Each structure stands twice: as C-alpha cells, then as structure tokens.
C-alpha positions as CSV (number, residue, x, y, z in Angstrom):
1,M,114.7,156.7,87.6
2,S,114.0,154.8,90.8
3,H,110.7,153.3,91.6
4,D,108.5,154.9,94.3
5,Y,107.5,152.0,96.5
6,G,106.0,154.4,99.0
7,A,103.5,155.7,96.5
8,Q,102.8,152.2,95.3
9,R,102.1,151.0,98.8
10,A,99.9,154.0,99.6
11,D,97.9,153.3,96.5
12,T,97.4,149.7,97.5
13,Y,96.2,150.6,101.0
14,K,93.9,153.3,99.5
15,T,92.4,150.9,97.0
16,F,91.8,148.2,99.7
17,A,90.0,150.7,101.9
18,E,87.9,152.2,99.1
19,I,86.7,148.8,97.8
20,G,86.1,147.7,101.4
21,K,83.6,150.5,101.9
22,N,81.2,148.9,99.3
23,E,81.9,145.2,99.4
24,S,83.3,142.7,101.9
25,W,86.7,141.0,101.3
26,P,87.0,137.2,101.4
27,K,89.4,135.8,104.1
28,K,91.6,134.2,101.4
29,A,91.9,134.5,97.6
30,V,94.2,134.3,94.7
31,V,95.6,137.8,93.9
32,V,96.6,138.8,90.4
33,F,99.3,141.5,90.0
34,Q,99.5,143.1,86.6
35,F,102.6,144.5,84.9
36,Y,103.1,146.3,81.6
37,P,106.3,146.2,79.6
38,E,108.1,149.4,78.9
39,D,109.8,148.1,75.7
40,I,108.3,146.7,72.5
41,E,111.0,144.0,72.7
42,A,109.8,142.9,76.1
43,K,111.7,140.1,77.9
44,W,108.5,138.0,78.6
45,A,110.3,134.7,79.2
46,A,112.9,136.2,81.6
47,V,110.4,138.2,83.7
48,E,108.1,135.2,84.0
49,K,111.0,133.0,85.1
50,A,111.9,135.5,87.8
51,L,108.3,135.7,89.0
52,R,107.9,131.9,89.0
53,A,111.1,131.6,91.1
54,K,109.2,133.7,93.7
55,G,106.2,131.4,93.7
56,F,104.0,133.3,91.2
57,R,102.0,131.7,88.4
58,T,102.3,133.8,85.2
59,S,100.5,134.4,82.0
60,H,100.4,137.2,79.5
61,D,98.8,138.6,76.4
62,E,100.5,141.1,74.1
63,H,99.9,144.0,76.5
64,L,100.0,142.8,80.2
65,L,101.7,140.2,82.3
66,D,99.6,138.6,85.1
67,A,101.4,137.3,88.2
68,R,99.1,135.2,90.4
69,I,99.8,134.2,94.0
70,G,97.7,132.3,96.6
71,P,95.3,131.8,97.9
72,I,96.7,134.3,100.5
73,D,95.1,136.1,103.4
74,I,93.3,139.2,102.1
75,N,94.4,142.2,104.0
76,P,96.4,145.2,102.8
77,D,99.6,144.1,104.6
78,E,99.6,140.7,102.9
79,I,98.7,142.1,99.5
80,W,101.4,144.7,99.7
81,R,104.0,142.1,100.8
82,Y,103.4,140.1,97.6
83,E,102.9,143.1,95.4
84,R,106.3,144.4,96.5
85,M,107.9,141.0,95.9
86,A,106.5,140.8,92.4
87,T,107.4,144.4,91.6
88,E,111.0,143.8,92.7
89,A,111.2,140.8,90.4
90,A,109.6,142.6,87.4
91,L,111.3,146.0,87.4
92,P,114.8,144.7,86.4
93,F,113.1,143.5,83.1
94,E,111.4,146.9,82.6
95,F,107.9,145.7,83.5
96,Y,106.0,148.2,85.6
97,P,103.1,147.7,88.0
98,E,99.6,148.3,86.7
99,G,97.5,147.2,89.7
100,W,96.0,144.1,91.3
101,E,92.7,142.3,91.6
102,L,91.3,139.2,93.1
103,D,91.1,136.3,90.8
104,D,87.6,134.9,90.0
C-alpha cells in the first residue's frame, strides 16, 4: 500500500491553521516529527541512521521515534518540507508518521 502524502500534507496545513487560531507561532523553533513502528521487530538503528543522514536528531522509547530538526522557520510550507523528508526516510523501515509538535 502506498503512502498518501496528499492527505498527510493536508493534515499538517489544517493542524497549523487550527492551532494558529488560538496561539501565535514563534518565528523559529525545533520541530519534532513522531513515527511509530509497524513491526514488533522494528529496525530502530536503521531508521535512526537514515534520519540522521538527512540532518535529524533522533531518540525513541519503546513505542515512538522522535526526529528533531531545527530550529527552522515556522510556517506550514517549511514544516511540511521537513515532514515529507522525514517520512520518506522512515517509511522504508516500516515506521509511519504519527504527527509533529514544537520542541519545548
């Protein structure tokens, strides 16, 4: 099954707009993209290596992988650019996007 990047992009833009109604966005921040493994035998080291090769800083617990980038400009185009990059790196290892947030 192929990944629906159009739906993922639409969700990112919708989330950005909805949050922006209630709070202001900083000009720059670190963004954390989260991915969950499809398989119990997840290839944590391999996916982290692929993400680090793209400039992300990674960490994980037993359920989720965090891929941090930035500080980057905070706008939907820039967030989507990095979200797609991270997703393209993670999908071959059967890690699927779970969302994103600004790092504290």
